[in-house]
N, C-alpha and C positions, 0 to 999 in steps of 0.2 A: 504493499500499500504506499503510495507516494504522500508526501508531506505537503504536495502542491495541491490546493483545493481547486484548481482549476483544471487539472488533469482530468480527461473523460471526453464523453460525447455529450454535445448540447444541441438543443433545436433553436435555432436563431431565425428572428424576425426584425425586420427594421421598417420603420414608419417615417413617412415624410413629416417635416415640424410645421404643419398647416394648423393656424391658430383659430380657424374657423370651425366652430363647433357643429356646424350644419353639414360640413363635408362628410360624404358617406364613408364609413370605416374602410370598406373595401378599395376606396380611391386614395387611401394613405398608404398602402402598400409600396415600399421601396424595393425590399429585398426578403428571401426567405432560404433556409437551407439548414444545413449542420455544419458544426464546427467539432473537430477532434483536436484536443491539445495533448500532446504526447509529454512524458516525463522528461526533464532535462535537467542542467545545471541550475544551482540555484540563482534565481532572478531572471532566467531566459525563459522564454516562451516560444514554442514552435508547435507547427501543426498544419490543419488545413482547414479551409472553410469551403462550402460548395453545395451546389443542387443542381437539379437536370440541365445538363448542358454546360455547366462551369464548375471551375475548381481552381482554387487561388491557395498558395503555400503561404503559410503565416510565419512571422519571424517578429521577434518583439522581446518585451520584459514584463516581468510581474514585480509588485512592490509589495512588502507587509506594511500595514498600518490599520486604521480603523475609518473606512473600510480599507480591505486589500484591494489592490488596483491592477489592471493589466493595460498595456499600450502594445499594439502591433501593426504591422503592415501585411495586407494580403497582395500578393502579386501572382500573375501567371497569364498564360495566353489562353484567350478564348474566342472561338471563332477567327483565328488567325491575326488577332490583334491585342495588344498589351493591355491587360486591366490592373489598376492599383488603387487599393482602398486602404484609407487609414482608420484605426479604431482605438478608442479610449473607454474603459469600463471599469466598473466597480463591482466587487461581489457584495450582494446584498446581505446584511447581516441576519442572523438568525433571530427571530422574534422570541421572547421568552413564552409566550402564550400561543404561538402560531400552532396551528394543526395541519399536519400533514405538508409542511412548508417545503419545497424543492429548492435546492441552491439555485440562484440566479445571478446572472451578471447583466447590468444595466449601464447604458453609456450611448456614446455618440460615434457616428461613422462619416466619413467625408470622401466623395469620390475625388481622387487625387489628379487624375489624367482622365481626359473625355474618351469615349469609344463609342460605337455605333449603338444606337437606340434599339428599342424593341420592335420598331416597324422599319421598313426599307427606306432609306434615305434620311433617317432621323440620327440625331447625335444626343448621347447621354453626356452632358456639359460636366467639366470639371467643377470642383467647387460645391457640389450640392450637398448639404448638411443633413442628415437624418438621426433618429433616436434609434436604439436597438436594445433589445433584450433576448437573452439567451437563457433557456431553462435546461437544468442538467437532465439528459435523457437515460443515463445509465446509473 
C-alpha cells in the first residue's frame, strides 16, 4: 500500500466556469475520462488521463499540507496533433461525520495550447479554464 493518497484510479469530470445558473448542466461539460496515478518517488506524480479516443501522459508533483495538493501537466498526441493541459487540485479532507465519503480531488484545468475542436473546422482555443473533480474509482 502506498503512502501517496493520490495513487489509484479516479473518475474525472470537468465543467466550464459559466456563472449563469440557468445554463443547462449538460452544456457545462468540458471533459470526462479516467485518471490513473501510479506510485513514484516522494513529491512526484505520474500517470495518465484519458477517455474514448484520447490519452495524455501525466507528469507533475504532489505536496503535503492541509489540504494535500497536486499539480500536473497532461501531454500527448491525439488525432495527429499535440494536446497539453495543466491541472491543479486539492484532496478533499474527510468529513468527521461523512457517510460513505469517497476520496475526491477538486481543482482547475487549463487548455495550454489550442487543438482541433469537436466539429470539423473548429478550434478548441488555448487559455480556456474549467473546474474539475475526480472521485476515487478503486
